[in-house]
C-alpha positions as CSV (number, residue, x, y, z in Angstrom):
1,M,-70.1,7.3,-47.5
2,L,-67.0,5.6,-48.9
3,L,-68.8,2.4,-49.7
4,Q,-71.7,4.1,-51.6
5,N,-70.4,3.1,-55.1
6,V,-69.3,-0.4,-54.0
7,P,-71.7,-3.4,-54.5
8,V,-71.3,-4.1,-50.8
9,I,-74.6,-6.0,-50.3
10,T,-73.8,-8.3,-53.2
11,L,-70.4,-9.0,-51.7
12,L,-72.0,-9.9,-48.4
13,I,-74.2,-12.5,-50.3
14,L,-71.6,-13.6,-52.9
15,I,-68.6,-14.2,-50.6
16,P,-70.2,-16.9,-48.4
17,L,-71.6,-18.5,-51.6
18,I,-68.1,-18.8,-53.1
19,G,-66.8,-20.1,-49.8
20,A,-69.6,-22.8,-49.8
21,I,-68.6,-24.0,-53.3
22,I,-65.0,-24.2,-52.4
23,A,-65.8,-26.0,-49.1
24,F,-68.0,-28.6,-50.9
25,M,-65.1,-29.3,-53.3
26,L,-62.6,-30.0,-50.4
27,G,-64.1,-33.4,-49.6
28,K,-60.8,-35.1,-48.8
29,N,-59.4,-32.3,-46.7
30,P,-61.6,-31.5,-43.7
31,K,-59.2,-29.1,-42.1
32,A,-59.0,-27.0,-45.3
33,S,-62.8,-26.9,-45.5
34,K,-62.8,-25.5,-41.9
35,I,-60.3,-22.8,-42.8
36,V,-62.2,-21.9,-45.9
37,A,-65.4,-21.6,-44.0
38,L,-63.7,-19.5,-41.3
39,V,-62.1,-17.1,-43.9
40,F,-65.3,-16.8,-46.0
41,T,-67.4,-15.9,-42.9
42,L,-64.7,-13.6,-41.4
43,I,-64.6,-11.4,-44.6
44,P,-68.4,-10.6,-44.6
45,L,-68.1,-9.9,-40.8
46,A,-65.3,-7.3,-41.6
47,I,-67.4,-5.8,-44.4
48,S,-70.5,-5.5,-42.1
49,V,-68.4,-3.7,-39.6
50,L,-67.2,-1.3,-42.3
51,L,-70.8,-0.9,-43.4
52,L,-71.9,0.1,-39.9
53,A,-69.1,2.7,-39.8
54,D,-70.0,4.1,-43.2
55,F,-73.8,4.1,-42.8
56,S,-75.5,7.5,-42.5
57,L,-77.5,7.8,-39.3
58,T,-79.3,11.0,-40.4
59,V,-81.7,9.3,-42.8
60,G,-84.0,6.4,-42.3
61,T,-84.3,5.3,-45.9
62,F,-82.5,2.5,-47.7
63,Q,-78.8,2.9,-48.5
64,Y,-76.4,1.0,-50.6
65,V,-79.2,0.1,-53.0
66,E,-78.4,-2.1,-56.0
67,D,-81.2,-2.5,-58.5
68,F,-80.9,-4.6,-61.7
69,T,-83.7,-5.9,-63.9
70,W,-83.8,-9.7,-63.6
71,I,-86.9,-11.0,-65.4
72,S,-88.5,-7.9,-67.0
73,S,-91.6,-9.6,-68.3
74,L,-92.6,-10.5,-64.7
75,G,-91.4,-7.3,-63.1
76,I,-88.7,-9.2,-61.1
77,S,-85.5,-7.4,-60.2
78,Y,-82.3,-8.1,-58.2
79,K,-82.8,-5.2,-55.7
80,V,-81.0,-5.2,-52.4
81,G,-80.2,-2.6,-49.8
82,V,-80.2,-1.8,-46.1
83,D,-81.9,0.6,-43.8
84,G,-81.5,1.1,-40.0
85,I,-83.6,-2.0,-39.3
86,S,-81.9,-4.4,-41.6
87,I,-78.3,-3.3,-40.9
88,A,-78.6,-4.5,-37.3
89,M,-79.7,-7.9,-38.6
90,V,-76.9,-7.9,-41.3
91,F,-74.2,-7.4,-38.6
92,L,-75.8,-10.1,-36.4
93,T,-75.9,-12.5,-39.3
94,T,-72.2,-12.1,-40.2
95,L,-71.2,-12.2,-36.5
96,L,-73.1,-15.4,-35.6
97,S,-72.1,-17.2,-38.8
98,F,-68.4,-16.6,-38.1
99,L,-68.7,-17.6,-34.5
100,A,-70.8,-20.7,-35.3
101,V,-68.1,-21.9,-37.8
102,L,-65.4,-21.3,-35.2
103,F,-67.4,-23.2,-32.5
104,S,-67.7,-26.1,-34.9
105,W,-64.0,-26.6,-35.2
106,D,-64.2,-30.2,-33.8
107,V,-66.8,-31.4,-36.4
108,D,-65.1,-34.4,-38.0
109,E,-68.0,-36.1,-39.9
110,R,-68.6,-34.9,-43.5
111,T,-66.8,-31.7,-42.5
112,H,-66.8,-30.2,-46.0
113,Q,-70.6,-30.7,-46.4
114,Y,-71.2,-29.3,-42.9
115,M,-69.2,-26.2,-43.5
116,G,-70.7,-25.7,-47.0
117,L,-74.2,-25.8,-45.6
118,M,-73.3,-23.3,-42.9
119,L,-72.1,-20.9,-45.6
120,I,-75.3,-21.5,-47.7
121,L,-77.3,-20.7,-44.6
122,E,-75.5,-17.4,-44.3
123,V,-76.3,-16.6,-47.9
124,G,-80.0,-17.3,-47.4
125,V,-80.4,-15.3,-44.2
126,M,-78.3,-12.4,-45.6
127,G,-80.6,-12.3,-48.7
128,V,-83.8,-12.2,-46.6
129,F,-82.5,-9.2,-44.6
130,T,-81.4,-7.2,-47.6
131,A,-83.9,-8.1,-50.4
132,M,-86.1,-5.2,-51.6
133,D,-88.0,-7.4,-54.1
134,Y,-90.7,-9.9,-53.1
135,F,-89.5,-12.6,-55.5
136,L,-85.9,-12.2,-54.3
137,F,-87.1,-12.2,-50.7
138,Y,-89.1,-15.5,-51.2
139,V,-86.2,-17.2,-53.0
140,F,-83.8,-16.4,-50.2
141,W,-86.5,-17.4,-47.6
142,E,-86.7,-20.9,-49.2
143,V,-82.9,-21.2,-49.6
144,V,-82.6,-21.0,-45.8
145,L,-84.8,-24.2,-45.3
146,I,-82.5,-26.5,-47.2
147,P,-79.2,-26.2,-45.3
148,M,-81.0,-26.1,-41.9
149,Y,-83.0,-29.3,-42.8
150,F,-79.8,-31.2,-43.7
151,L,-77.9,-29.8,-40.6
152,I,-80.6,-31.4,-38.4
153,A,-81.1,-34.5,-40.5
154,V,-77.5,-35.5,-40.9
155,W,-75.6,-34.1,-37.8
156,G,-78.5,-34.1,-35.4
157,G,-79.4,-36.2,-32.4
158,P,-81.2,-39.6,-32.2
159,R,-84.6,-38.2,-33.3
160,R,-83.1,-36.1,-36.1
161,A,-85.3,-37.6,-38.8
162,Y,-88.5,-36.7,-37.0
163,A,-87.3,-33.2,-36.0
164,S,-86.0,-32.3,-39.5
165,I,-89.1,-33.4,-41.3
166,K,-91.4,-31.6,-38.8
167,F,-89.3,-28.4,-39.2
168,F,-89.5,-28.6,-43.0
169,I,-93.2,-29.3,-43.1
170,Y,-94.2,-26.5,-40.7
171,T,-92.0,-23.9,-42.2
172,H,-92.6,-24.9,-45.8
173,I,-96.4,-24.8,-45.5
174,A,-96.1,-21.4,-43.8
175,S,-94.0,-20.3,-46.7
176,L,-96.6,-21.3,-49.3
177,V,-99.3,-19.4,-47.5
178,M,-96.9,-16.4,-47.4
179,L,-96.4,-16.8,-51.2
180,L,-100.1,-16.6,-51.7
181,G,-100.1,-13.2,-49.9
182,I,-97.2,-12.0,-52.0
183,L,-98.9,-12.9,-55.2
184,A,-102.1,-11.1,-54.0
185,L,-100.0,-8.0,-53.4
186,Y,-98.4,-8.4,-56.9
187,F,-101.7,-8.6,-58.8
188,E,-103.5,-6.0,-56.7
189,A,-100.6,-3.5,-57.0
190,A,-100.6,-3.9,-60.8
191,T,-104.2,-2.6,-61.0
192,H,-103.0,0.7,-59.3
193,L,-99.5,1.0,-60.8
194,G,-100.5,0.0,-64.4
195,Y,-97.6,-2.6,-64.6
196,H,-96.5,-5.7,-62.7
197,T,-93.7,-5.5,-60.2
198,F,-92.4,-7.4,-57.2
199,D,-90.6,-4.3,-55.9
200,I,-91.4,-4.0,-52.2
201,Q,-91.2,-0.2,-52.1
202,Q,-93.3,0.4,-55.3
203,I,-96.0,-1.9,-54.0
204,A,-96.0,-0.2,-50.6
205,S,-96.3,3.2,-52.4
206,V,-99.8,2.3,-53.6
207,S,-100.9,0.4,-50.4
208,G,-103.1,3.3,-49.4
209,Q,-105.4,2.4,-52.3
210,F,-105.8,-1.3,-51.3
211,G,-109.3,-2.1,-50.1
212,Q,-109.9,-2.8,-46.4
213,F,-111.1,-6.4,-46.9
214,F,-108.1,-7.1,-49.1
215,Q,-105.7,-5.8,-46.5
216,I,-107.3,-7.9,-43.7
217,V,-107.1,-11.1,-45.8
218,V,-103.6,-10.6,-47.2
219,F,-102.2,-9.4,-43.8
220,G,-103.6,-12.6,-42.3
221,A,-101.8,-14.8,-44.9
222,L,-98.4,-13.0,-44.5
223,F,-98.8,-12.8,-40.7
224,F,-99.4,-16.6,-40.6
225,G,-96.3,-17.3,-42.6
226,F,-94.1,-15.1,-40.4
227,I,-95.4,-16.2,-36.9
228,V,-94.8,-19.9,-37.8
229,K,-91.2,-19.0,-38.4
230,M,-90.8,-16.8,-35.2
231,P,-92.5,-19.1,-33.8
232,M,-95.5,-18.1,-31.8
233,V,-98.0,-20.2,-29.9
234,P,-99.9,-22.3,-31.3
235,F,-97.5,-22.8,-34.2
236,H,-94.4,-23.3,-32.1
237,T,-94.2,-27.1,-31.7
238,W,-91.6,-27.6,-34.4
239,L,-89.1,-25.5,-32.5
240,P,-88.3,-27.5,-29.3
241,D,-87.8,-30.7,-31.4
242,A,-85.6,-28.9,-33.9
243,H,-83.4,-27.4,-31.2
244,V,-83.0,-30.5,-29.2
245,E,-82.0,-32.6,-32.2
246,A,-79.9,-30.0,-34.1
247,P,-76.1,-29.8,-33.7
248,T,-75.0,-26.9,-31.5
249,A,-74.1,-24.5,-34.3
250,G,-77.4,-25.3,-36.0
251,S,-79.2,-24.3,-32.8
252,V,-77.2,-21.1,-32.6
253,L,-78.2,-20.0,-36.1
254,L,-81.7,-21.3,-35.8
255,A,-82.5,-19.3,-32.7
256,G,-80.1,-16.4,-33.4
257,L,-81.1,-15.7,-37.0
258,L,-83.9,-17.9,-38.5
259,L,-86.4,-16.9,-35.8
260,K,-85.7,-13.3,-36.5
261,M,-86.7,-13.7,-40.1
262,G,-90.3,-14.0,-39.0
263,S,-90.4,-10.9,-36.9
264,Y,-88.4,-9.0,-39.6
265,G,-90.9,-10.0,-42.2
266,I,-93.8,-8.6,-40.1
267,I,-91.9,-5.3,-39.6
268,R,-90.5,-5.0,-43.1
269,I,-93.6,-6.2,-45.1
270,C,-96.8,-6.5,-43.1
271,L,-96.8,-3.1,-41.3
272,P,-95.8,-0.6,-44.1
273,T,-97.5,-2.5,-46.9
274,L,-100.8,-3.2,-45.2
275,P,-101.2,-0.5,-42.5
276,Y,-105.0,-0.9,-42.2
277,G,-104.6,-4.7,-41.8
278,A,-101.9,-4.1,-39.1
279,N,-104.3,-1.9,-37.1
280,Q,-107.1,-4.4,-37.4
281,Y,-104.8,-7.3,-36.3
282,Q,-103.4,-5.3,-33.3
283,I,-105.4,-7.1,-30.7
284,V,-104.6,-10.5,-32.3
285,M,-100.9,-9.7,-32.1
286,V,-101.2,-8.7,-28.4
287,I,-103.0,-11.9,-27.5
288,I,-100.6,-14.1,-29.3
289,A,-97.6,-12.2,-27.8
290,I,-98.8,-12.5,-24.2
291,V,-99.8,-16.2,-24.5
292,S,-96.4,-17.0,-26.1
293,I,-94.5,-15.0,-23.4
294,L,-96.3,-16.8,-20.5
295,Y,-96.6,-20.2,-22.1
296,G,-92.9,-20.3,-23.0
297,A,-91.8,-19.2,-19.6
298,I,-94.1,-21.7,-17.8
299,M,-93.0,-24.6,-20.0
300,C,-89.4,-23.8,-19.1
301,L,-90.2,-24.6,-15.4
302,A,-91.2,-28.2,-16.5
303,Q,-88.1,-29.0,-18.5
304,K,-85.4,-31.4,-17.5
305,D,-83.3,-31.1,-20.7
306,L,-81.2,-27.9,-20.5
307,K,-81.4,-27.3,-24.2
308,K,-85.1,-27.8,-24.3
309,M,-85.5,-25.2,-21.5
310,V,-83.5,-22.7,-23.6
311,A,-85.6,-23.5,-26.6
312,Y,-88.9,-22.7,-24.8
313,S,-87.3,-19.5,-23.3
314,S,-86.8,-18.5,-27.0
315,I,-90.5,-18.7,-27.6
316,S,-91.1,-16.5,-24.5
317,H,-88.5,-13.9,-25.6
318,M,-89.7,-13.8,-29.2
319,G,-93.2,-13.2,-27.7
320,I,-91.7,-10.0,-26.2
321,V,-90.6,-9.1,-29.8
322,M,-94.2,-9.6,-30.9
323,L,-95.5,-7.5,-28.1
324,G,-93.2,-4.6,-29.1
325,I,-94.4,-4.9,-32.7
326,A,-98.1,-5.0,-31.6
327,T,-97.8,-1.5,-30.0
328,L,-97.5,-0.2,-33.6
329,G,-95.6,2.8,-32.1
330,E,-92.1,4.1,-32.6
331,L,-90.6,3.0,-29.3
332,G,-92.3,-0.4,-29.3
333,I,-91.1,-1.4,-32.8
334,A,-87.6,0.0,-32.3
335,A,-87.4,-1.9,-29.0
336,A,-88.7,-5.1,-30.8
337,V,-85.8,-4.8,-33.3
338,F,-83.3,-4.2,-30.4
339,Q,-84.8,-7.3,-28.6
340,M,-84.3,-9.3,-31.8
341,F,-80.6,-8.2,-31.8
342,A,-80.2,-8.8,-28.1
343,H,-81.8,-12.2,-28.2
344,G,-79.5,-13.2,-31.1
345,L,-76.4,-12.5,-28.9
346,I,-77.8,-14.0,-25.7
347,T,-79.3,-17.2,-27.1
348,A,-76.1,-17.9,-29.0
349,V,-74.3,-18.1,-25.6
350,L,-77.0,-20.3,-24.1
351,F,-77.0,-22.8,-26.9
352,M,-73.2,-23.0,-27.0
353,M,-73.3,-23.7,-23.3
354,C,-75.9,-26.4,-23.8
355,G,-73.6,-28.0,-26.4
356,I,-70.6,-27.8,-24.2
357,V,-72.4,-29.4,-21.3
358,G,-73.8,-32.2,-23.5
359,H,-70.5,-32.8,-25.2
360,H,-68.2,-32.7,-22.1
361,V,-70.4,-34.3,-19.5
362,G,-72.4,-36.7,-21.8
363,T,-75.9,-35.5,-20.7
364,R,-78.0,-32.3,-20.6
365,N,-80.5,-33.8,-18.1
366,M,-80.5,-31.3,-15.3
367,P,-81.5,-33.7,-12.5
368,R,-78.4,-35.8,-13.3
369,L,-76.1,-32.8,-13.2
370,G,-74.6,-30.9,-10.3
371,G,-71.5,-29.1,-9.1
372,L,-70.1,-28.5,-12.7
373,A,-68.7,-25.2,-11.6
374,A,-66.0,-27.1,-9.7
375,K,-65.0,-29.1,-12.8
376,M,-65.6,-26.5,-15.5
377,P,-65.1,-23.0,-13.8
378,Y,-64.7,-21.0,-17.1
379,A,-67.7,-22.7,-18.6
380,A,-69.7,-21.9,-15.4
381,V,-68.8,-18.2,-15.8
382,F,-70.2,-18.0,-19.4
383,M,-73.3,-20.0,-18.5
384,M,-74.0,-17.5,-15.7
385,I,-73.5,-14.6,-18.1
386,G,-76.0,-16.1,-20.5
387,F,-78.5,-16.8,-17.8
388,M,-78.2,-13.3,-16.2
389,A,-78.4,-11.6,-19.6
390,S,-81.5,-13.6,-20.6
391,L,-83.4,-12.9,-17.4
392,G,-82.7,-9.2,-17.9
393,L,-79.9,-8.2,-15.5
394,P,-79.3,-4.4,-15.7
395,G,-76.1,-3.6,-17.5
396,M,-76.6,-6.4,-20.0
397,V,-78.2,-6.0,-23.4
398,G,-81.4,-8.0,-22.5
399,F,-82.4,-5.6,-19.8
400,L,-82.7,-2.5,-22.1
401,A,-84.4,-4.5,-24.8
402,E,-87.2,-5.9,-22.5
403,F,-87.5,-2.7,-20.5
404,S,-88.1,-0.7,-23.6
405,V,-90.7,-3.1,-24.9
406,F,-92.5,-3.0,-21.5
407,V,-92.4,0.9,-21.4
408,A,-93.9,1.0,-24.9
409,T,-96.5,-1.6,-23.9
410,F,-97.6,0.5,-20.9
411,D,-97.9,3.6,-23.2
412,A,-100.1,1.6,-25.6
413,F,-102.1,-0.7,-23.4
414,G,-101.8,0.6,-19.8
415,W,-102.0,-2.0,-17.0
416,L,-102.3,-4.9,-19.5
417,L,-98.5,-4.8,-19.0
418,L,-99.0,-6.7,-15.8
419,L,-99.7,-10.0,-17.7
420,P,-96.4,-10.2,-19.7
421,I,-94.4,-8.8,-16.8
422,I,-95.2,-11.9,-14.8
423,S,-92.9,-13.7,-17.1
424,V,-89.9,-11.8,-15.6
425,A,-90.4,-13.5,-12.3
426,I,-90.9,-16.9,-13.9
427,T,-87.8,-16.4,-16.0
428,A,-85.7,-15.6,-12.9
429,A,-87.1,-18.8,-11.2
430,Y,-86.2,-21.2,-14.0
431,Y,-82.8,-19.8,-14.6
432,I,-81.9,-19.8,-10.9
433,W,-83.2,-23.4,-10.6
434,A,-81.2,-24.4,-13.7
435,M,-78.0,-22.8,-12.3
436,Q,-78.5,-24.5,-9.0
437,K,-79.1,-27.9,-10.6
438,T,-76.1,-27.7,-13.1
439,L,-73.4,-25.6,-11.6
440,F,-73.6,-25.6,-7.8
441,G,-74.1,-28.0,-5.0
442,P,-72.1,-31.3,-4.6
443,L,-70.6,-32.9,-7.6
444,T,-73.0,-35.3,-9.3
445,K,-72.7,-39.0,-8.9
446,E,-75.1,-39.8,-11.7
447,V,-72.4,-39.5,-14.4
448,D,-68.7,-40.1,-14.6
449,L,-66.9,-36.8,-14.2
450,E,-63.4,-38.3,-14.1
451,H,-62.4,-37.1,-17.5
452,V,-64.6,-33.9,-17.7
453,H,-62.5,-30.9,-18.6
454,D,-63.1,-27.2,-19.1
455,I,-63.9,-25.4,-22.4
456,T,-61.4,-25.5,-25.3
457,W,-60.0,-22.5,-27.1
458,F,-62.5,-22.7,-30.0
459,E,-65.4,-22.9,-27.5
460,A,-64.0,-20.1,-25.4
461,A,-63.3,-17.6,-28.2
462,P,-66.9,-17.2,-29.4
463,L,-68.2,-17.0,-25.8
464,V,-65.7,-14.2,-24.9
465,I,-66.7,-12.2,-28.0
466,L,-70.5,-12.6,-27.4
467,S,-70.2,-11.9,-23.6
468,A,-68.2,-8.7,-24.4
469,L,-70.9,-7.5,-26.9
470,I,-73.7,-8.4,-24.4
471,V,-72.1,-6.0,-21.9
472,L,-71.1,-3.4,-24.5
473,F,-74.5,-3.0,-26.0
474,G,-76.1,-3.3,-22.5
475,I,-74.1,-0.2,-21.3
476,L,-74.2,1.6,-24.7
477,P,-77.5,0.7,-26.3
478,A,-77.4,3.8,-28.5
479,L,-74.8,2.0,-30.6
480,I,-77.7,0.0,-32.1
481,F,-80.7,2.2,-31.3
482,D,-79.2,5.1,-33.3
483,Y,-79.3,3.0,-36.4
484,I,-82.8,1.6,-35.8
485,T,-84.8,4.7,-34.7
486,P,-84.8,6.9,-37.9
487,S,-86.0,3.9,-40.1
488,V,-88.7,3.0,-37.5
489,K,-89.9,6.6,-37.4
490,L,-90.6,6.5,-41.1
491,L,-92.3,3.1,-40.8
492,T,-94.6,4.1,-38.0
493,A,-95.7,7.2,-39.8
494,V,-97.1,4.9,-42.5
495,V,-98.7,2.5,-40.1
496,L,-100.4,5.2,-38.0
497,G,-101.5,7.0,-41.2
498,G,-103.3,3.8,-42.2
499,A,-105.2,3.6,-38.9
C-alpha cells in the first residue's frame, strides 16, 4: 500500500476546495475558470484511480484513516477513511464531477461562480462518503445543499425559484431530524463509553448496549433523514421539480451523487449502529421500496417531458437500492451498493442526453419530437445506450445490479419478488415508447430542425467514457464487487447479530 502514509483522503477533499477558491477569483476570465475547474476535478479523479489500485481487497475494514482531534471538549475529530463501500462512491464522485465540468464547457453566464459551486459540491459529497465522525459527516452533508440550491436557483429553468426553495426546504428539514438522531446517539453512547465522542466507530462499538425502544426511535429519525434524500415515496416530490429546473450538470450530480448520500447513510450509519432498529424496520423498508419502484415506473408512463421521465425512473431505481438494503443480507446490501454505482453511471448518460435534446432541439416534450436519429445519429446511439442500460440489458452494468438485488430479494422474501419485478416490464415499455417518440419515425414538423446539429466534442467525450464504463462493469462486475463484498460481510455480521 504505497499510499498508506499519504493523506490521500484529505487531498481528495482539499484539491477541489482550492480549485473552487481560484475559480471564484477568476471572475473576469470565464475560460480560465473552466480550465481551473477541469484541472482541479481531473487531479482527484487520478488520485481515486490510484486509490483503487492501492486498496487492499483482503480486509473489509477502513483504510487510509486520518484521525486528528478537532474540538476535544465536545469529542469532535477530523476523522476520514474509506472501506470497500465508500471507495466505490469516492471513485464515482471524482468521475462524475470531472465529466460534469467537461459537459458544462458552453456555460457562459457567471461561469466562475458556476464552476466554483461545482467544485464545492464535490467537496461536500466527498466529505460525506469519507467522514468517520458524525459531526464531520453532518457538516459535509449540509455543505452539499448550498451549491446545489444556487445551481438550480441561478442557472435553472423558468420555475427555478420554486424548485430550488422546495429542494432546500425538504432536504434541510430532513437534515434537522437526522441531526436529532445523531445527538441522541452522541449522548446515549456517552453513558456507556464514559466520555463524549462523535466517532462513528466508537459509538457503533457500544450499540449492542442501546435499549430496544431507543434503537427504534433513533433509527426512525435517521431513516427519515436519509429516505428524503434518496428520495423514497412519499417524500419524493421535490425531486422531479429539482431535476426539471436544474441545469444539465446539476441534474447529473443530483441523481448520480446526491441521491446516493441517502442510501449510503442508511448502510453506513443506520444498519451497523442500530441493528435492532434495522431488523424492526425491515418490513417498513420493504413496503417503501416496492411502492417507490412501482410508483416511479408507472409515473414514467404518464410523462411528456423527457427529463421528468428520467427523474421518475430514478425514484424507481433507487427503490431497487432500498429493496437490496431491506434484505439485510450480504448479497442484498452488496447488490444495493453496486446498484448505486451503476445508477450513477447510467443516469449521468440519461440526463446528459436530456440536456442535449433540450439545448439542440429547443424542447424535451416527447409528443413534439420525432425522427431525431436522422438529424443527430451519434446522440441517438448514446441515448439508446442509456435507455438499454437503464432497463437492464444483459452485458450492461444495470443488469447485474438489478439481477443481484432480485436474487437477494427472493432469498429473503420468496415470491414477494413478483411485485417489484413487474417494474422491469413497465420500464421496458416507457423506454421503448420514449425511443420511438424521440428518435425514430418521420422527422417532426412541430419544431424547426433546420439548424439542429449532432453532439459537440465536449458533449461526446463524457458520453463515450460513461458508455465504455457501463459496458466494462457490466461484463466485469467483479471489478467493483471485489471491493464491496468484504466490507458488507463485516456489516451484515453486526446487523444479523442484532436481530
